[in-house]
Structure formats: structure tokens, C-alpha cells
C-alpha positions in Angstrom: 21.2 88.2 42.2 17.9 86.9 43.8 17.5 83.7 45.6 13.6 83.1 46.5 13.8 81.5 50.1 10.1 81.5 50.2 9.7 79.7 47.1 8.1 76.3 46.5 10.9 73.5 46.5 10.5 73.1 42.6 11.8 76.7 42.6 14.0 77.0 45.6 17.4 76.7 43.6 16.3 79.3 41.0 18.6 82.3 40.9 16.9 84.8 39.4 19.1 88.1 37.8 19.7 90.5 34.9 20.5 89.5 31.8 23.9 90.3 30.7 26.1 89.8 27.5 27.5 86.8 29.1 24.1 85.3 28.7 22.9 86.3 25.4 23.8 83.3 23.6 22.4 80.6 26.0 18.9 83.0 26.0 19.0 83.2 21.9 19.2 79.2 21.9 16.2 79.0 24.9 14.3 81.8 22.8 14.7 79.3 19.7 13.7 76.2 21.2 10.5 77.9 23.2 9.4 79.2 19.7 9.0 82.9 21.3 9.6 84.8 18.1 11.6 86.4 15.6 14.3 88.1 17.4 16.0 84.9 18.5 19.4 85.5 17.6 22.0 86.3 19.7 22.6 89.7 17.8 18.5 90.0 18.5 18.7 89.5 22.0 21.7 91.7 22.5 19.8 94.6 20.7 16.8 94.0 22.9 19.1 93.8 26.2 20.8 96.9 25.0 17.7 99.3 24.1 17.2 102.5 26.2 15.0 102.0 29.0 15.2 97.7 28.9 14.8 95.4 31.6 16.0 91.9 30.9 15.9 89.1 33.3 16.9 85.5 33.6 16.2 82.3 36.1 19.2 80.1 36.4 19.2 76.5 37.7 22.8 75.3 38.4 24.3 77.7 36.3 22.0 76.8 33.3 19.5 79.6 32.0 16.3 78.3 31.9 13.9 81.3 31.6 14.3 84.9 30.3 12.3 87.9 30.3 12.9 91.3 28.0 10.7 94.3 28.7 10.9 97.9 28.1 9.9 100.8 30.0 8.9 104.0 28.5 7.3 106.6 31.2 4.9 105.1 33.4 4.2 101.8 31.3 6.3 98.6 30.8 5.8 96.1 27.7 6.9 92.7 27.8 8.3 92.0 24.7 10.0 88.3 24.9 9.5 85.7 27.6 10.6 82.2 27.4 10.9 78.8 29.8 13.0 75.7 28.7 10.1 73.7 27.3 11.0 70.6 29.9 10.5 73.1 32.8 7.2 74.5 32.2 4.2 74.3 34.5 6.9 74.4 37.4 6.2 78.0 38.1 9.5 79.4 37.1 8.0 81.7 34.5 5.6 83.5 36.5 8.4 83.7 39.3 10.5 85.1 37.0 7.9 87.6 35.3 7.0 88.6 39.0 10.6 89.8 39.6 10.7 91.6 36.3 7.6 93.3 37.2 8.7 94.4 40.5 11.8 95.8 38.7 10.0 97.8 36.0 7.6 99.2 39.0 10.7 100.6 40.6 11.5 102.1 37.6 8.5 104.3 37.5 6.0 101.8 35.4 2.3 101.8 36.9 1.1 99.1 34.1 2.6 96.6 32.2 1.1 95.4 28.7 1.9 92.5 26.3 0.9 90.8 23.1 -0.1 87.1 23.0 -1.7 85.0 20.0 -4.9 84.0 20.7 -3.8 80.4 20.0 -1.5 80.4 23.0 -4.0 79.1 25.6 -1.2 78.3 28.0 0.3 81.6 28.2 -2.9 83.3 28.1 -4.0 81.2 31.2 -0.8 82.4 32.8 -1.3 85.9 31.9 -4.9 85.8 33.4 -3.7 84.1 36.4 -1.0 86.7 37.1 -3.9 89.5 36.7 -3.9 90.6 33.2 -6.9 91.4 31.6 -7.9 91.8 27.8 -7.6 95.3 26.7 -8.1 94.8 22.7 -7.7 92.4 19.8 -5.7 93.0 16.9 -7.2 90.9 14.4 -5.3 88.4 12.0 -2.1 90.1 13.3 0.1 87.0 13.1 1.7 85.5 9.9 -0.5 82.2 10.7 -3.5 84.7 10.9 -4.3 84.5 14.5 -5.3 87.2 16.4 -3.4 89.2 18.7 -4.5 89.7 22.1 -3.4 92.7 24.0 -3.5 92.3 27.6 -2.6 94.8 30.5 -2.0 94.7 34.3 -1.6 97.2 36.7 1.6 97.0 39.0 
């Protein structure tokens, strides 16, 4: 469990910790309201958390799960599979802080780069990723069901 004493006041009370089975249901609910993807059932979250080389973190505020990040490390690469923040707590820096902690954790496991896919339509997420040092590496045209392109972005750790 990590408490960030150097964080701005809006983040001071956040607790960042690994995702455990006790949080799967809360993360599944948060994933659904965040609209982050198809693996939003409790079983889907459990399966992702239990994958070999997975790295899964949450942010809690007064006991409530308010953000989550699910990654996987393969050799020297990490992939960000899912990230979600409570819609009422977006733009407060919670997602960025949680991602930075997650990236430190995968770096400690040997990853030197992290990559992700994001819909070209998700302007807010793209802005966050660019602000965190991600760069576009390729485009998967018409990748998503709605016809939008997937942007594959990478960042060195």
C-alpha cells in the first residue's frame, strides 16, 4: 500500500495498492461505468488479474475503488490492457498518478517500454497519454467496432 505524501491536496488521501480478489467486483462495476472495454465482468477482471505476468493496481479513496489499471509484462515490454477512473473523479490527476505507480511496478519487473491501444475518438485519453510521454507508433485502421482507428502508443520507462 502506498500513500503519496508529495501529492497535491486532491490526491493526498488516495491509497494505491495492488488489485486483489477482494476488489474484483468493485473494479468490474467501475469498468462498466467507465466504459473501458468488453472484459468488464467480475470474472473478466479476475482472469486478467490472474494472468501470468499481470500487474494490476487500484486507487482507493476512503475505502472506495476510484481507479484501476491492468497491465501485463512480457520480457522487457509492458502492455496497458485496461485503465479506468470513476467518471466523477476524472481530471483530478488520479489516473495519471495510478499509471505512474503501475509503470514503476512493471519497470521493477524488467519492462523498459510500455505500449497501449486507444481509440482515435478518445481525445481525453490521448491527451493524457501524450502528456505522460507516450508517442504514436502505428495506427490500426478501422480497428474498433464503431469503425474508429486504434492508435498504438509507446513510452520508454
